[in-house]
Each structure stands twice: as structure tokens, then as C-alpha cells.
N, C-alpha and C positions, 0 to 999 in steps of 0.2 A: 384474524381468526375466522370470521364469517366468510371471508373471501376464500380461504383455504378449504373450508367445509363445502362451499359451493362448487369449487373446482373439482374436489374429490367426488362429490355426488354426481357431477356432470360426467366425469370419466367413468364412473361405475355404470351409469345409464347407457353410455355409448358402448361399453364393453358388453353389456347384456344384450343390447340390440344387435351388435355385430355377431355375437355367438348364436343368436336365434336365426339370423339370416344364413349363417354357415350351415347350421343343422338342417335347414329346409332343403328337401330334394324335390326336383321337378321331373317326375317320371309319369308319362301318360301312356296307358296301354289300352288299346281298343277305344280311344276317345274318352277314357276315364282316368282322371288324376288319381294316383295311388297315394294312400296315407302311409305313415311310418310303419304301422303294423303290417300292412300288406307288403311293403317293400322288404321288411325283414324276412317275411315268409318267402317271398320270391328270391331274395338273396340266398337263403338256405337251399331252396330247391335247385337253383342254378349253380350253386357252389362258387359264386363270384359276386362282386359288387355290381349292381346294375347302375350304369351311368345315367345321368339326366338325359332325357330325350323323349321322342314320340315313337312308340312301338306298336306293332300288332302282335297278337298271340292267339294261336288256335288252341283253345284249352283242351280239346279232345285228343289232339296229337302231340301237343307240346312244341310244335313248330313256331318259330318267331322270326320277326324281321323288323326293319325300320319302316315307319309309316310311309306309304307310297312306293315301296320297293319290294323286291322279292325276298324269298326266305334266306335267312342268315344261318340258321341252325336249329337245334332242338334244346329245350329247357333241360339243363343238366349235363350238357356236353362237357363242361369243365370238371365234372365230378370224377371222372376216371382218368384225367390227365395228370401227369407228374410234372412239376416245375423243374426245368433244367437247372443243374447245379451251377455254381459260379465258374467252375473250370469248363463246363460244357458251353457256357455263354462267353468264354474268353475274358472273364472278369477277375480271375484269380491270378495273382502275381507272385513271383518268387521274391524272397527277401533281397533287397537291393536292386531289383529290376527297374523300379521307378526312378532310381537315381542315375541310371546309365544314360 
């Protein structure tokens, strides 16, 4: 009984540690690491999920890029774009098409 309890508690601790590592994001903008609240705000402004990485951002113009490289775009560029449908991307199949 003691052994089962020890194994279960060990599994719970490892699950909690793994979940906390997954939740942590590593985004650096203008040599400053962003916290979760800042990242949520930037995700909303940019209308996309900001991937882990090292970026620069001109806060007066909204222009951004990867650290050490040129401009990649402007904050909010994805806000006015429509995602292509499955048929436009060639991912929509007719019934039975996959069986041919």
C-alpha cells in the first residue's frame, strides 16, 4: 500500500512539473523576456500566437523582426487576413476519394 501511494505521488509530481514546463514560453523582445500577461496582450494585438524566439519591436511604428535581422512585418498584419478554406488549400476530399 505504501509503495502504491509513493508511486502515485511521484507520478503526480512529475505531471505537475511537466505541465509547468510546457506552459512556460520563452519570448524575448528588445532584450527583455516577456511574462505571460505581456504575451497574452501581444498575441491579441498581433492576432496570432507569438512563437518562442528573440525579436525586436519598434513600439512607435509596430514594425518587428527577428533579433539580428531586418523587418519581417508589422504588429497586427494577421488581423485582416482570412484563413483559406480546406478546399482552397486542397485538403477537402470527395466521399470515397481516399479509397481510390
